[in-house]
C-alpha positions in Angstrom: 143.9 -12.3 -151.8 146.1 -9.7 -153.5 149.7 -9.3 -152.7 151.4 -6.1 -153.4 154.9 -6.7 -154.5 157.2 -3.8 -153.9 160.5 -3.4 -155.7 163.6 -2.6 -153.7 165.1 0.7 -154.8 168.6 0.2 -156.2 171.2 2.9 -156.0 172.4 4.1 -159.4 176.1 3.9 -160.0 177.6 7.4 -160.7 178.6 7.9 -164.3 182.4 8.7 -164.0 182.7 10.4 -167.3 179.6 12.6 -166.7 180.9 13.6 -163.2 184.4 14.4 -164.6 182.9 16.6 -167.4 180.7 18.5 -164.8 183.8 19.1 -162.7 185.9 20.4 -165.6 183.1 22.7 -166.7 182.7 24.1 -163.2 186.5 24.7 -162.9 186.5 26.5 -166.3 183.6 28.7 -165.3 185.3 29.6 -162.0 188.6 30.4 -163.8 186.6 32.6 -166.3 185.0 34.5 -163.5 188.4 35.1 -161.9 189.9 36.4 -165.2 187.1 38.7 -166.3 185.3 39.4 -163.0 182.0 38.2 -164.2 180.6 35.1 -166.1 180.6 35.4 -169.9 177.4 34.5 -171.8 178.3 32.6 -175.0 174.7 32.2 -176.2 173.7 35.8 -176.4 175.4 38.1 -178.9 176.6 41.3 -177.4 175.5 44.3 -179.4 177.6 47.5 -179.1 175.3 50.5 -178.6 177.8 52.9 -180.0 177.8 51.4 -183.5 175.3 52.9 -186.0 172.4 50.6 -187.0 169.5 51.5 -189.2 167.0 50.2 -186.6 168.0 53.0 -184.2 167.2 55.7 -186.8 163.7 54.5 -187.8 160.9 57.1 -187.5 157.5 56.3 -186.1 155.0 57.1 -188.8 152.0 56.0 -186.7 150.8 59.7 -186.3 150.2 59.9 -190.0 147.0 58.5 -191.3 146.7 57.3 -194.9 
């Protein structure tokens, strides 16, 4: 005869430092939105479209066959 032993699920204790860090990040983000009116992306570099760049001036030479 086989007996299936089931483990009791235990509740995880909340990590106090992790919860505090999440709370601080959320508060900072909300303050940032209040100040600037929108969230600011720190990972993507903003590229100004008014500044000259050589990539904008490249000519498409695909119509010429060599």
